[in-house]
N, C-alpha and C positions, 0 to 999 in steps of 0.2 A: 623576890625571886618567884614565889608562887603566883603572884599577880601577873608577872611578866609571862610566865609559862601558860597561865590560863588565858591571857590575852592572845598569845600566839596561837593557841589551840582554837580560839574563837575565830581568828582570822583565817586559819587553814580550813576550818569547817565552813565558813562563809564562801571561801574561794571554791571549794568543791561543790557547794550548793549552787553557786552561780553558774559554774561550768555545766552541771547537770541540768539546770534550768534552761540554759542556752541550747543544749543539745535537744532536749524535749521540745522546746519552743520552736526550734528550726524544723524539726520533724512535723510538728503540728502545722506550721505555716506552709510547708510543702504540700501537705494533704489538703489544706484549705485552698491553695492555689489550683491544685488539680481539680478539686470539686467545683470551684468557681468557673474554671474554663471548660469543664466537661459536662456539667449538669444541663446547660442550655440545649444540648443535643436532644435531650429527652422531651423537649417540646415538639420535636419532629417525629421521633419514633419512641416506642415504648421500651422499657428496660428489658422486657421479655424478648422483644425482637432483637435488641442489641446483644444480649447475652447468648441467646439460643439460635439466632439467625445463622444459617449455614453458608452464607455467601458474603464475602468481603470484596466488594467492588466499589470503592469510594469515589472513583472518578467517572463511573458510568452514568447514564441518564435514563431513568432515575438511579441514584446511587444505592448500594446495599451496604449496610454497616453491621453485618452479623459477625461477631468475634468468636463464635463457637469453635471454628477451626483453629483459631489462634490459641484459644484456651486449651484445647485438646493437644495442640502441638507443644505448648509450654509444659503441660502436665506430663506428656509422654517423654519429652526430653529430660525433664527433671527426674522422673521415676527411673528411667533406664540408666541415666548417669549415676544415680544413687545406688542402683543395683550393682554397678561396676565399681564405683569409687569407695563405698563404705567397706565392703569386705577386703578389698586390696589395701586400703589405707590402714585399717585396724590390724590386719595380719602383718603388714610391714612394720607397724609400730610394735607389735608383740615380738617380732623377730629382733628388731633393733634393741628393745629394752631387756629381753629375757634370754635370747639365744645367741645373738651375734657376739663376737669378741669385743672387748673394750676398744681395741685399736680400730676395728672395722666400724664400730658405732661412731667413733670420733671423726671418721672420714665421711661416713654416709649421712649422718645427721645434718651437717652443713650443706651437703649437696641437695638433700630433700628440701631444706628451707630456702635454698637458692632457687629451686624450681618453682616455689610458691610466688616468687617475685617476677616471674616471666611475664612480659606484657601480653595481654590477651590477643593483640593483633598478630604477634609472633606465633602464638598457638593456632590462631585461625589460618594464618598463612601456611603453616605446616599441614593443617588439615586439608587445605585446598590443593597444595602442590604434591604432597606425599600420600596422605591417607585416601583422598578421593580417587585418584587413578588406581590405587591398589584395590579398593573396594569395587570399583567399576570393572576391572579386569578379572578379579577373583570370583565375583558373584554374577558376572555378565549382566551388569545393570545399565540402564539408560544413562544414569548419572551417579557419580560418587558423592554428590552433595545431597545429603539426606539426613533423616532423623538419627540413624545409627552413627554417622560421622559426627554430627553435632553432640551426641551423647558421649562418644569417646573423648572428644576434645574437652567437654565440660568435666568429665571424670578426671581427665589428665590435670585439669586446673584444680580440682577439689582434693585430689589425693594428697598432695604435699601438706595442705592445711590440716586435713584429718589425721594424717600420719604424725605430723610434728606435735600437735597438741595431745593426741592419744598416747604417744610415746612418753611425753613428759608426765602424763597422769599415771601410766603404768610404772614408769621408773620411780615414781614417788610413793608407791605402795611400801609401807614399812617392812623391813627385812624380817621382823619378828613374825609377821603373818606367813611369809614364805617358809621360814625355818620351822615354824610350828606345824605347817601342813606336811612338809617333808618328814619331820620327826614322827608324825602319826602314820607314816607309811604311804602317803600319797605319792604318785609318780609326778614327774615334772609337768607332764601334760595336764594331769588332774589338778595340780596346783595352779597352773595358768588359767584353766577353764573355770574352776570352782572357787578359787580364792582371789587371784590377782584381778581377773576381769570384773567380778562383782565389786571389788573394792575400788576400782578405778572407773566404774561405769559413768559417773558424773562427768569426769574429765573427758572421757571418750564421747559422751553425748555433746559436750560443748564443742569439741572438734568437728563432729558431724554437722551440728547446727551451723557453725561458721562456714564450713566447706560447702554445704548445700545452699546456704543463703547466697553465697557468691555465684553458684551455678544458676539459681533461679533468676537473678537479675542481670546475668551476663548478656551483653548486647553484641559486641564486636564478633565474637566467635560464632554465635548462631546466625548472625547476619552474613558471615562469610561462607559457612559450610553447611547450613541447614537446607539450602535449596531455594528458599524464598517463595514456595507455593502455598497460598492460603487455602489449604484443603485439609479435610480430615484424613489422616493417614490410615491406610489399610494394612500396612506392614512397616517394619522398622527401616525398610530401605526406600520408603517414599519421601520425596522432598516435602518439607514443612516450613511454616513461618511462625515462630513463636512470637509472643506479645512484644518483647523488647525489640526484636528485629523489625517488626512492622512499624513501630514508632520511629526508630532510627532511620529507616529507609524512606519514610513518607513525610516526615515532619517538614523537611525543607521545601517540598512542593505543595504543601497544603495551604490554601488561601487563608490569610489571617482572619480569625474569628468566623470562618466559614464552617459548614457542617463537617467537612473532612477534618479540619483543625480541631473542632470540638470532639469529634469521634476519637481522635488520637489521644486527647487528654482524658477522655472517658476510659480509653484503653489503659492509659497509665494509671488511672485510679483503680481499675480492676487489678492490674499487676501489683499495685501497692497493697491492696486488700489480700491478694493471693499470698504475697510474701509475709504479710502480717499474720495471717492465719497459720501458715507453715511454722513460723517462729513461735507462736503461742502453743501450738500442738506439740512441737518439739520440746519447748520449755516445760510443758506439763509432764511429758514422758520423762524428761531428765529429772524433774523435781520428784517424781514418784520413786525413782531409784537412787536419789541423791544419798551419798554417804558422807560421813564426817571423818576427817583425818587428813593425812598427808597427800592422799591421792586426789582429793577434791580440788577442782579448779574453780 
């Protein structure tokens, strides 16, 4: 019996190891593919010209392959969407876990999780048809397809993920901690801010990382509502073209193995590194405040 159980444990361990190895290997192969297809571009232009060039005109003669406006657009959209989605997502999670009635929570939680499954093209269509005209008329803009619209839609996509995971983490804080805080004379608000949130910060960080990772790499929404202008934005109402949108919009028309084709793969490599850096930084922040206990995810 012991031999059988030990043998089963070894099989399960090897299965998990193989699955993890396949996942890591797939990610590594994707990066190698991006590097293989993108690196030849730098025989024509320098890395400095590519990263810090201010003009993206890949079809002009001679072409310009500066992705600085695309990087700024991606960074701006991500930061603005994070500024919207993180507070709203976490505060909604706090309300559902600690303030709302049980009946309301049982209704609202599935609705929030359902919103997380909405296709990005539906969200982008909503941004084009509803949000863009509203922004254009309200702020008297030339176009409603701009950085702010894209940030709103990405925030809308991220909030359900952040809220759902954060709510699970907050709800998982042991009751003993809450009761001890209240017994010592702390108010409900003080208990939430000084006991519950610190105890669940690891789970909340996980939700933020997952939500923002989706926003960074999102293609369809920014392609539909960001405006498509490869320029450095001077305000949140300027049209922009983030890195994923540029790749999606131009890959079909780029000559195979031409400079434009290679520039798009180099852009994809940049996006890959950008996402990797974000996840590493977020993981370090999460690890710094990681707690042990029921609230940790």
